N, C-alpha and C positions, 0 to 999 in steps of 0.2 A: 597239925595246924595248917600245913600246906594244902591238904585235901579240903579242909574246911574253907580256906581262903579261896580256893578255886571255885567253890560253890556260891560265893557271894555275888550279888548283882554286879554286872560289869562296871557300871558307873562308879561304884564305891572304890574301885582300884585304878580308875583313870585319874590322871593329873587334873588339878583344879582348872587349868586353862582350857583343856579339852572338854571338860564337863560344861564349862561356861559356854563354849562355842556350840556344843550340841544343844544346850538349852535355848540359845538364840535361834538355832535352826528350827527347833520345834515351835517356838513362838512365831517365827516368820511364816512357817507353813500354816499355823493356825490363823494368823492374821490374813494371810493370802486367801485361805479358804473362806473366812468371814467376809472379806472384801468381795470375793467372787459371788458369794451368796447375796450380799447386799446389792451388788450390781445386777444380778439376775432378778431380784425382787423389784428393784427400781425399773428395770426394763419391762418386767411383767406388768407393773402398774401402768406404764405408758401404753403397752400393747392392749391392755384391757380397755383403756380409754379409747384407743383407736378402733378395736374390733367390736367390743361389746356395746359401748356407748353409741355406736353408729346405728344400732338396731333398737335400743331401748334405754331407759334411764339406767345409769350405771349403779349396780349394787356395791356398797362398800363391804370390805371383808368382815367388819364387826356386826354385820346383819345376820350372821349365822355362826354357830359354834364350829370349831375346827373339824371335828369328826363328821359333821353334816356336810360341810364343803367337800371333805376328802372322799367319803364313801357314797355320796348320793348326788349332791348338786353339781359338782364339777364333772363327774362322769356323764351326767345327763347333758350338761353344756357341751362337753366334748363330742358327744354323739350327734347333737344338733349341728355342730360345726364340721362333721365328717372326719373327725380324727380317728383313723382306722385302728391305731394301737389302743386307743381308749375303748373303742367298740369291741375289740377282741377280748378285753378283760371283763366285760360286763357279765354280771350274774343276775339271776332272777331276783326281783321282778324287773329290774332295769333293762335286762336284755330284751324284754318284750318291746321296748321302745326303740330298738335299733331301726325299726321301720321308718322312724322319723329322721334318719340321718340325711345330711345333705348329699346330693348325687356326687359331688366332688368336694374335696377338702377345702374349707374356707380359710385355713390357717396351717402353717407348717408345724411339724412336730416340735421343732426347737422353740418356736414362739409360744406354742401351747404349753410347753413345760414351764416357760417363764411366767405365764399367766397363772398357772397352778401354784408355782412357787410363791408368787405375790399373795394370793388368797390364803394359802396355808401358813405363810409366815406372819401375816398381819391379823388373822382371825383369832378370836379368844377361845380358850378351852371351853368356857361356858358363858352364858349370859350373866351379867351382874345380878345379884339378888335384888329384886324389887318387891316392895310391900304395897300391894294394891289397897286402896281405901275400902273399908267395909261397905257393903251394899245395904242400904236402909230397906226395911220392909214396905211394900206397897199395900196400904190398908184402905178398905172402904170404897174402892173404886171398881174393882171387878169381882164377879163371882165365878169361880172355877167350875166348869162343867165337863166332866170326863165322859167322852162319848164311846159307847160300846160298838165300835165299827170293825168287828172281827167276824169273818165267815167261819162256819163250823168246819173244823179240820184244816183251816188255813194256818200258815205260818204268821209270825208277827208282822204287822204292816210296815211298809216303807213308802211313805208318801213323797211324791215328786212334784205334785201340784195341788193347790187348793184355791178355790175361787168363791168369794162371798158375793152372791147376787142379791144385793140389797133391794132391788126393784121387785124381785120375786120372793124375797125372804127365804132363800135357799142356799145351800152350800154344795159345791161340786168338788170332789177330791179324787185324785188318782193314786192308787196303791200299786207300785211297781212289782213288788215281790209276789203278790197274789193276782196280778194282772186284772185288777178290778177298778172300775170307776164308780164312785158312790154319788148318789143324789140324796141329800138330807134336807129336812124341813127346818124351820126357824128354831125348833126346839132341839135340833140335833138328831132327830129320829130318822131312820132310813126310810126313804120313799121307794128307792130302786137301786139295784146294782147291775152293772153291765160287765160281764166276765170276758176273759180272753182278749184284753186290751193291752196295747203296747204302753210304754212309759209316757204318761201325759206330763207336759211341762208348762203349758199355759192355756188359759181359757179366756176368751173374749166374748162379750155379749150379755144379754139379759132377756127376761121374759120368755124363756124356753128356746131361744134361738142363739146358738153359740158357734164360735170357731175354736176348734180344738187343735193344739199343736202337740205332736208326738215326736219325741227325740229319736225314737226307734224302740228296739226291744229292751234296751237297758241304758241307764245313764252313765255307766262306766265307760272310760275312754276306750274307744275301739275304732277301727277304720271303716266300719259298715256305714253305708250311705242309704239309709232307709227311713229317714224322718219324713213327716208329711203334715200337711194342714188340711183340715176338712171342716165343712160347715154342717152342723147337725141341728135337729129340732127335737125337742121333747114333747111327745103327745101321749096322753093317757098312760103315763109311766113307761113309755117306750122311747128309745132313742133311734131316730131315723137319720141316716147319713144322707144329706141332701146333695153334697158334691165333694169329690176329692179334688181340692183346689191345687195344692202344690205337692209334688211327689219328689222322691229321691233327694231330699234335703240332707245336708251334712250336720247331723246332730243339732237340730234347731231348738232353741229355748223359748222363742216367742215369734208369733206371726200375728200382726194386727192390721186393721184396715184404716185408711185415711185418704182424703182427696188432696193430692200433692201437686196436681197440675191444673191447667186452666180448663180441662175437659170435664164433662159430667161423669159421674161415677167415681168409685173409689179404687185406689191401688192397694196392694198388699205390701207390707214392710216385714222382712224376715230378719231375725238374728240367728245366725248359724254359728254355734260355738265351734263346731268342726273338730277335726283331728289333725290332718295336715293342711286342709283347706276349709275355710269358713268365711264369715264376713257378714256385712250389712248390705241388703239388697232391696230394691224396689221391683215389684212385679206389676205389669200393666196387662189388663185383659184386652185381647183383640176381638175383632168382630166375629171370628170363628169360635170364640170361647176359650182359646188357649191363652196361657199366661206367658209373657215375655219378661225375662230377667234383665235388670240393669244393676250391675254391681256398683255400690257406692263406695265400699271399703272392703278390700279383699284381705282381711286379717282374721286369723282364728281368734276365738274368745269373745265374739259378739254376744252379749248377755242380755241387755235390755235397751229399748229405745223408747223415748218419750216424744210424742209428736205434739207440737204447740207452736204458735206464732211468737217466737221468742223476741224478735226485733220489732214487732207490731207494724209490719208492712202489709198485712193482709194475706200473707202466704204462710202455709204451714211449714215449719222447720223441724229438724230432728236433733235430738240430744241422745247420744249413745255411749254405752260403756263397753270397752273391750278389756277383758279380764284374763288375757293369756299373752305371755311374752311381753310385748310393749303395752303395758297396762295404762289405758288412757280414757278420759271422758272427753268426747269430741262433739262440738256443735256444728251442725250442717245447716247453713243458711240457704233458703230456697231462692234461687235466682230466676225461677220460671222455667217452664218446659222440662221439668225434671232434672234441672241442672243445679248443683249445690256447691257452695264454697265452704271449706272446712276451717275450723279453728280449734286447736287443742286447748281445752280449758284447764285440765288437770292431768298430770302424768306421774306415775309411780314406778318404783323399781319392780322388776319382774318377779321377785320373790315375796312381794307384799301379799299376794293373794287377794287382790281387790275382788269383791264378791257381789256388791249391789250398790245402788244409789237411788236417791229420791230428791225431789225439789220441793221447796216451800219457802214462804217468807218467814223465816225463823226469827229475825230480829225486828219484824214489823216496821220496816223502813220503806215498804212499797215495792220492793223488787224480790226476785226469787233467789234463794240461796241453795247450796248443794250440801247434802249429807250423804256420806258413803261409808261402806264397811270394808275392812281388810281382814281376811280370816280364813281364806281357803287353805286348808292344811292337809290336803290329800294327795299331794304330788311327790316332790323330790326333796322336801325339807321339812319332814313331819316332826317338828319340835315346837313347843309352845313359844310364842314370839311376843316380846314386849311391845311391838308396834301393831299388833292386832287389836282392832277395836273400831270405834265409831269416830269418824272425822267430820267436823262441821266447818264448812267454808263459807265465808261471807262474800256477798256480791259487792265488789268495790266500784262497779260501773264499768261500762265499755267492755263487758264480758271478761273481766279480770276477777280472780277469786283469791282470797287470803284465808289461811287456816285460822279459825277462831277458837276451836277447842278440840280436844281429843279425850275420849273416854275408853279406858282399857276394856276389852272383851275378847278373851281367847277364842279364836275360831269364829269370829263374827261373820254371819252369813247373809242376813237381810235386815234392812232398816226401812221403816215407813214413817211418814209424818202425818199427824192429824191432831185436832183439838179434842183430846180424850176427856179432859176434865172440865170442858165447856167454860173456860175462863177467858177465851178470846185469843189465845196464842197457840202456836203449833208445838205439840209435844212429839216425842219420838218413841218408837218401840223397836227393839232389835233382838234377833235370835242368833244363837251360836250353835253350829253343828259340831264344833270341836271345843267345848268348854273345858276348863281345868277342873275336872271332876273332883280331884282330891283336895284342892285348896280353895276353889271358888266355884263350887257347883251351881250356885244360884245364878251365875252369870249366863246360863243357858237362855234365859229370858230377861231382858232389861227394859225398864220403863224410864225414860228420861223426861222428867217434868220440867217444862220451860218456866224458869223463874224471871224471865225478862233480861237478866244480865248473864245467865248461864243456864245449866241444866242440872237437876238433882237426880242422881242415879238411884233407882229403886228396883225391887224385884218381888216376885211371888214364889212361894214354896212349891214349885211344880217341877223341880229338876229330876225327880224320879219317875215322872209320868211320861217322859219322852225326850228324845234327842232331836230338837226342833230343827227341821230342814226347810219347811215352807210355812208361809204366813200370809194372811190377807186381812184387811180391815174394812168395816162398813157397818151401816145400821141394819143389822140382821133382822131384828124384831120390830123395826119401824117405830120405836119409841123416842127418837130424836137424839140419841147419843151413838157413839161409835164403838162397836164390838170388835173382837179379835178372834180369828180362827187359826189354830196351829196344827201342823201335822209333823209326825216324827219319822225319822229315817235312821234306824239303829244299825244298819249295815253300811260301813264305809271304812276307809283307813282312818287311823286316829293316832295321835301321839301316845307313846307308851304311858300307861297309867291313867288315861283319860277315857275310860269306858265304865259305864254304870250297868251292871247286869240286870237291874230292874227295868231297863229299857226294853228288853226282850219279852218281858211279861206284861208290859203296859198296853192299854188299848191303842194308844198312838195318836189320838186326836182330841183336841180341847176346844171348847168355846170359852172365851173370857168375856162374860156377860157384863157389860157396862151398867153400873148401878146409879149413875147420875140422875136418870129419869125413869 
């Protein structure tokens, strides 16, 4: 019995009073630990507001699941802020982005640990289950035409640009994987192909005279600075390069022409998405023929600019989207002599993945409204997000905008407005590069019919024909209604389970031929 008693847990042979005191000690230690953790989380929240909100809209912890914060987003944030111990722990593919680190630490290790503690303590294990509304079929409006745009022996196409030249009734499209630029007629038949071309991202012009923007050899994030803009002419099925206008651009997505000052002649406006450096710039041509750069906004992520006299003072203004880091839509009002005042119209958290925008009078009240998409899912938080989709903002006057509606679309990539059904109001079409293939595959292409009070979401059964990355609209065949051209890009990062193997077998380009006329 004595030997057996010696083997009993110690607490069983201690007097009751001592056991009680030990229990209180354990409880005190636990309470002290929890109090310290709570203090660290509270301090982390304050530090996040101090450090993170000073650069961009502050993302709340519930915007991502815990494991995404822990293994992807927070390590990336730490890298950008120059936290060396975070950088030392990076593994592929995140370690490739150590090149983006700040030259010096922007925060102490202790404060960084508190910020991490805040996000990891307050973030959910998973997003709450949401049940998206079913998507109605789009009937009797478009005829789907699958275009055979594959070269013999080539890999599946990955389109990075598509332009519908309604004036010439032609389509121009750039296939990055096969380094080909296609010229198609109004029936979608190939007129000509130009090989050994870099990744085309934008086409401006008509009637055979165009300005091409090339991001470089690839659209993938990289530090190379080899983007360019060139003017070209199509003659007798040949493409002639007239002028290499802008060289050594940092991953440009768009270069357009506009007369922004009081002088004769047009300037060029460039949107450089960049890697470490990018931005919105104006380029003025000198007497010697050289272009001089004037940086309007030195921020990476410049994606698209619309030039228009927004305040009706007779001068051309600029409305631009920045979709990296500090995600914003900014209006630049022309003050004359290439000077601009800026006003932030909309601002989004940096993990929204804002991807495109367009303007139109959506509520028919005589002013222009904004529609934009959030859906970039290829960086450091690749998980399907409930806030990805199409946002409609009403113009409230005096350049203030209020959200009117939101329509879910995983991986929403581009939205455009036009009166597709010819009923006098502006409808919307949107594509998604990262749709939820398993549960909502038809959201890869959405048609939002304007009902006057809202929009009705519809779709076409084209989800297996491509992973839609580029889109343009216009009256391709000249019959008085608006057609749509789509291009597929099957190679990119994607959330787990959101890939359709049929994309690699598809032709990769569609014409949605409007049947209203």
